[in-house]
C-alpha positions in Angstrom: -51.4 -79.2 -75.2 -50.4 -78.2 -71.7 -52.0 -81.3 -70.3 -49.8 -83.5 -72.5 -46.5 -81.9 -71.4 -46.1 -84.0 -68.1 -46.7 -87.3 -70.0 -44.3 -86.2 -72.8 -41.7 -85.3 -70.3 -42.0 -88.7 -68.6 -41.6 -90.6 -71.9 -38.6 -88.5 -72.8 -37.0 -89.1 -69.4 -37.5 -92.9 -69.6 -36.0 -92.9 -73.1 -33.0 -90.9 -72.0 -32.4 -93.3 -69.1 -32.6 -96.4 -71.3 -30.5 -94.8 -74.0 -27.7 -94.0 -71.5 -27.8 -97.6 -70.2 -29.1 -96.4 -66.9 -31.8 -99.1 -66.7 -31.0 -99.6 -63.0 -32.7 -96.2 -62.3 -35.9 -97.2 -63.9 -37.4 -99.1 -61.0 -37.0 -96.1 -58.7 -38.5 -93.8 -61.4 -41.4 -96.2 -61.8 -42.0 -96.2 -58.0 -42.4 -92.5 -58.1 -45.0 -93.0 -60.8 -46.7 -95.6 -58.6 -47.0 -92.9 -55.9 -49.7 -91.3 -58.2 -52.1 -94.2 -57.6 -54.7 -92.5 -55.5 -58.3 -92.4 -54.5 -60.6 -90.3 -56.6 -61.4 -87.8 -53.9 -60.1 -87.7 -50.3 -60.8 -90.0 -47.5 -63.1 -88.4 -44.9 -61.8 -86.8 -41.7 -64.2 -88.2 -39.1 -64.0 -84.9 -37.1 -65.5 -83.1 -40.1 -68.2 -85.6 -41.0 -71.8 -84.7 -40.4 -73.2 -88.1 -39.6 -76.1 -88.2 -42.0 -74.3 -86.5 -44.9 -73.4 -89.0 -47.6 -69.9 -89.0 -49.0 -69.3 -90.3 -52.5 -67.0 -93.4 -52.4 -63.9 -93.1 -54.6 -62.7 -95.5 -57.2 -59.4 -97.4 -57.0 -57.2 -97.1 -60.1 -56.2 -100.7 -60.9 -54.8 -100.0 -64.3 -51.5 -98.4 -63.2 -48.4 -100.6 -63.1 -47.4 -102.3 -59.9 -43.8 -101.6 -59.1 -43.4 -102.7 -55.5 -42.8 -106.4 -55.2 -44.7 -107.9 -52.3 -44.2 -111.6 -53.2 -42.7 -112.2 -49.8 -46.1 -111.3 -48.2 -48.6 -114.1 -48.6 -51.8 -112.5 -47.2 -54.9 -113.1 -49.3 -55.6 -109.3 -49.3 -53.3 -106.5 -48.6 -53.1 -102.7 -49.0 -50.8 -99.9 -47.9 -52.1 -96.3 -47.9 -50.1 -93.0 -47.5 -52.3 -91.1 -45.0 -51.0 -87.7 -46.0 -51.6 -88.0 -49.7 -54.4 -90.6 -49.4 -52.6 -92.6 -52.1 -52.4 -96.3 -52.3 -48.8 -97.5 -52.4 -49.5 -101.2 -53.1 -52.5 -103.5 -53.0 -53.5 -107.1 -53.6 -57.2 -108.3 -53.9 -58.2 -105.1 -52.1 -61.7 -105.2 -53.5 -62.3 -108.8 -52.5 -65.0 -109.2 -49.8 -63.8 -111.1 -46.7 -64.9 -111.7 -43.2 -63.0 -109.3 -40.9 -63.7 -110.6 -37.4 -62.8 -108.1 -34.6 -61.5 -105.4 -37.0 -65.2 -104.7 -36.9 -64.6 -103.0 -33.5 -63.0 -100.0 -35.2 -66.4 -99.2 -36.7 -68.2 -100.0 -33.4 -66.0 -97.4 -31.7 -66.9 -94.7 -34.2 -70.6 -95.4 -33.9 -70.4 -95.5 -30.1 -68.6 -92.1 -30.1 -71.6 -90.7 -32.0 -74.0 -91.5 -29.2 -71.9 -91.6 -26.0 -69.8 -89.2 -24.1 -66.4 -90.8 -23.6 -66.6 -90.0 -19.8 -70.2 -91.1 -19.2 -71.1 -94.2 -17.2 -73.2 -97.1 -18.5 -75.2 -99.5 -16.3 -75.6 -103.0 -17.9 -79.3 -103.8 -18.3 -79.1 -106.5 -21.0 -76.8 -109.5 -20.4 -74.1 -109.8 -23.2 -74.6 -113.0 -25.2 -71.0 -113.7 -26.0 -69.0 -115.7 -23.4 -65.6 -115.7 -25.0 -62.9 -113.1 -24.5 -65.0 -110.9 -22.1 -64.6 -108.6 -19.2 -67.3 -110.7 -17.4 -69.8 -107.9 -17.0 -73.3 -108.7 -16.0 -76.6 -107.0 -15.4 -76.3 -104.2 -12.8 -72.6 -103.6 -13.3 -71.6 -100.0 -14.0 -68.7 -98.9 -16.2 -67.4 -95.8 -17.9 -67.6 -95.7 -21.7 -63.9 -95.0 -21.9 -63.2 -98.3 -20.1 -65.5 -100.2 -22.5 -63.7 -98.7 -25.5 -60.2 -99.4 -24.1 -61.2 -103.0 -23.3 -62.8 -103.5 -26.8 -59.9 -101.9 -28.8 -56.9 -103.1 -26.8 -58.0 -106.5 -25.5 -60.7 -107.1 -28.1 -63.3 -107.6 -25.4 -66.5 -108.9 -27.0 -68.9 -108.1 -24.1 -67.7 -104.5 -24.2 -68.8 -104.2 -27.9 -72.2 -105.8 -27.1 -72.8 -103.6 -24.1 -72.1 -100.4 -26.2 -74.7 -101.7 -28.6 -77.3 -102.9 -26.1 -77.3 -99.8 -24.0 -77.2 -97.3 -26.9 -79.9 -94.6 -27.2 -80.0 -95.2 -30.9 -82.4 -98.1 -30.4 -80.4 -100.8 -28.6 -78.6 -103.6 -30.4 -80.7 -103.6 -33.5 -80.5 -99.8 -33.9 -76.8 -99.8 -33.2 -76.2 -102.3 -36.0 -78.3 -100.2 -38.4 -76.1 -97.2 -37.4 -73.0 -99.2 -38.2 -74.2 -99.9 -41.7 -75.2 -96.2 -42.1 -71.8 -95.1 -40.8 -70.1 -97.5 -43.3 -72.0 -95.8 -46.1 -71.0 -92.3 -44.9 -67.4 -93.5 -44.9 -67.7 -94.7 -48.5 -67.4 -98.4 -47.4 -69.7 -99.5 -50.2 -68.6 -103.1 -50.2 -69.1 -103.7 -46.5 -71.9 -105.2 -44.5 -72.3 -105.6 -40.7 -74.7 -107.6 -38.5 -73.0 -107.4 -35.1 -70.7 -105.1 -33.2 -68.0 -107.5 -32.1 -67.1 -109.4 -35.3 -67.1 -112.6 -33.2 -69.5 -114.4 -35.5 -68.2 -115.7 -38.7 -71.3 -114.8 -40.7 -72.8 -111.3 -41.2 -69.8 -109.0 -41.1 -67.8 -108.6 -44.3 -65.6 -105.9 -45.9 -62.6 -105.3 -48.2 -59.0 -104.1 -47.7 -60.0 -101.0 -49.6 -63.0 -100.3 -47.4 -61.0 -100.9 -44.3 -58.4 -98.3 -45.4 -61.3 -95.8 -45.3 -62.4 -97.0 -41.9 -58.9 -96.9 -40.5 -58.4 -93.3 -41.8 -61.5 -92.1 -40.1 -60.7 -94.0 -36.9 -57.3 -92.4 -36.7 -59.0 -89.0 -36.5 -61.3 -90.1 -33.6 -61.0 -89.7 -29.9 -60.5 -93.5 -29.5 -57.3 -93.6 -31.6 -55.0 -93.1 -28.5 -56.3 -96.3 -27.0 -54.9 -98.6 -29.7 -51.3 -97.8 -29.0 -51.6 -99.1 -25.4 -49.8 -102.3 -24.6 -51.9 -103.0 -21.6 -54.8 -101.3 -19.8 -56.3 -101.5 -16.3 -60.1 -101.6 -16.6 -62.2 -100.5 -13.6 -65.9 -101.2 -13.1 -68.5 -101.6 -10.3 -69.9 -105.0 -9.6 -72.7 -105.0 -7.0 -71.1 -101.9 -5.4 -67.6 -103.4 -5.4 -64.8 -102.0 -7.4 -63.2 -104.5 -9.8 -60.0 -103.9 -11.6 -58.8 -106.1 -14.5 -55.4 -105.7 -16.3 -55.7 -106.6 -19.9 -53.0 -107.1 -22.5 -53.1 -105.9 -26.1 -53.7 -108.4 -28.9 -51.3 -106.3 -31.0 -48.0 -108.3 -30.6 -46.0 -105.6 -32.4 -46.5 -103.0 -29.7 -43.3 -102.6 -27.7 -41.3 -104.5 -30.4 -41.7 -102.0 -33.3 -41.7 -98.4 -32.2 -43.0 -97.3 -35.6 -46.3 -99.2 -35.1 -49.1 -97.1 -33.4 -52.0 -99.5 -33.6 -54.7 -100.4 -34.9 -56.7 -103.6 -34.6 -56.4 -107.3 -34.9 -59.0 -109.8 -36.0 -59.3 -113.5 -36.1 -62.0 -116.1 -36.7 -62.0 -119.3 -38.7 -63.6 -117.5 -41.7 -61.4 -114.4 -41.6 -58.1 -116.0 -40.9 -55.5 -114.0 -38.9 -55.8 -110.3 -39.9 -54.3 -107.0 -38.8 -54.8 -103.3 -39.6 -51.9 -101.1 -38.5 -50.8 -97.5 -38.6 -47.1 -97.1 -39.0 -44.7 -94.2 -39.1 -42.3 -94.7 -42.0 -39.6 -92.1 -42.8 -41.5 -89.3 -41.2 -44.8 -90.2 -42.9 -47.8 -92.2 -41.6 -49.2 -95.2 -43.4 -52.1 -97.6 -42.9 -51.3 -101.2 -43.7 -53.9 -103.9 -44.1 -53.1 -107.7 -43.9 -56.1 -110.0 -44.3 -55.9 -113.8 -43.9 -52.3 -114.3 -43.2 -50.6 -117.2 -41.4 -48.2 -114.6 -39.9 -50.1 -111.4 -39.7 -47.6 -109.6 -37.6 -44.5 -110.8 -39.5 -46.1 -109.9 -42.8 -47.1 -106.5 -41.5 -43.5 -105.9 -40.6 -42.4 -107.2 -44.0 -44.8 -104.9 -45.8 -43.5 -101.9 -43.8 -39.9 -102.9 -44.5 -40.7 -103.0 -48.2 -42.1 -99.5 -48.1 -39.2 -98.3 -46.1 -36.6 -99.6 -48.6 -38.6 -98.1 -51.5 -38.5 -94.7 -49.9 -34.8 -94.6 -49.4 -33.4 -92.0 -51.9 
């Protein structure tokens, strides 16, 4: 009987509001109900994860009513997550598998941090295969892991991702990709698959907005999180004994424009379409927003954040 009391109270409250002609209050009341959409279980804190320990993936409650209108956001898939409560505020096609392009690099960073010290140096022994959006590193060049992570996460450098995989003690490129898929399982990303560390290739890497919300939540608790809020970085490495410095600009066009945006990662290939995973501070709370395959990924991220902001105004 005690378990039925909250439901009975809600029904009575809705009836009273309607009976008094206060129907304009119902949308706000329904929004508060929508706040109870949540994962079954908590998202993992990456600092507390024992790498080989499996975590049970939660289920998303699709049967609850949607009360936030996101008709003005045209992305194929979207999701907004309250990081404190681990509750999904709104979603669309969040279980649909899609190519995710360079958003892959969030997972690459987590796996790299499992095997590298952030301050150690790496000497390139295997030439990176990708020639697009690179630092231009070659065999014999020496660079700090921190610089590789910054270039990869801020500028979306592809050769940085490849070098982290090639030089990893986990078994080189092949072993690194295996560890990416293992890490995805640990994070509960059960609908995701990875075949390369950069996301540059259209085939092989796929995920869902739901899985990416788990990845983003873990990444935010990692040592690499501070890098994704940088608008530009100066990357330093040694080329044949000579010091080379390259200034790189962030692919996140909202940095410096919206102060409430603190990252996270862009992605774009023909297969993925323009996509963006962000972390935003809204009304004193932190949210992850995910926009996949949008003609205006930054504008629609801003729109989604504005929708949440308006809904939270008392």
